[in-house]
C-alpha positions as CSV (number, residue, x, y, z in Angstrom):
1,M,47.2,90.6,107.9
2,D,45.3,92.8,110.4
3,P,43.9,96.3,109.6
4,A,46.8,98.1,111.3
5,E,49.3,96.2,109.1
6,W,47.1,97.0,106.0
7,A,47.2,100.7,106.9
8,E,51.0,100.7,107.4
9,A,51.6,98.9,104.1
10,N,49.3,101.3,102.3
11,F,51.0,104.3,103.9
12,Q,54.4,103.0,102.7
13,I,53.1,102.7,99.2
14,V,51.7,106.2,99.0
15,R,54.6,107.7,100.8
16,H,57.1,106.4,98.2
17,D,54.8,106.7,95.1
18,A,51.8,109.0,95.3
19,Y,53.2,111.7,97.7
20,R,56.4,112.2,95.7
21,F,54.4,114.2,93.2
22,Q,53.0,116.5,95.8
23,D,54.3,120.0,96.2
24,P,54.8,120.4,100.0
25,Q,53.5,124.0,99.8
26,A,50.4,123.1,97.8
27,R,47.0,122.8,99.5
28,A,45.7,120.3,96.9
29,V,47.3,117.7,94.7
30,E,47.0,118.2,91.0
31,I,46.4,114.9,89.2
32,T,48.6,115.3,86.2
33,E,49.1,112.8,83.3
34,E,52.5,111.8,84.8
35,Y,50.9,111.2,88.3
36,Y,48.1,109.1,86.7
37,A,50.5,107.1,84.5
38,H,52.7,106.3,87.4
39,N,50.0,105.5,89.9
40,A,47.4,103.7,87.8
41,P,49.0,100.3,88.3
42,I,49.3,100.9,92.0
43,I,45.7,102.0,92.3
44,L,44.5,98.8,90.5
45,D,46.7,96.6,92.7
46,Q,45.3,98.4,95.8
47,L,41.7,98.0,94.7
48,A,42.3,94.2,94.1
49,A,43.9,93.9,97.5
50,A,41.0,95.7,99.1
51,G,38.5,93.4,97.4
52,V,40.4,90.3,98.8
53,R,40.5,91.9,102.3
54,L,36.8,92.7,102.2
55,A,36.0,89.2,101.0
56,Y,38.0,87.7,103.9
57,L,36.3,89.9,106.4
58,L,32.8,89.1,105.1
59,N,33.6,85.4,105.0
60,S,34.9,85.5,108.5
61,A,31.8,87.5,109.7
62,F,29.2,85.3,108.0
63,A,30.8,81.9,108.1
């Protein structure tokens, strides 16, 4: 998967999950317990995917 596909996949995740908690009129997002509880598993999955992508890029660059 190339970086443009990563960006699009991540955008779709936040659009349907993280942004649904945001008040369109607010200037900042308040991180509530509900927001955290809903998004913690998504955050962990995204961090794991980022680690795999970084490892792939580093292996490609230094192999």
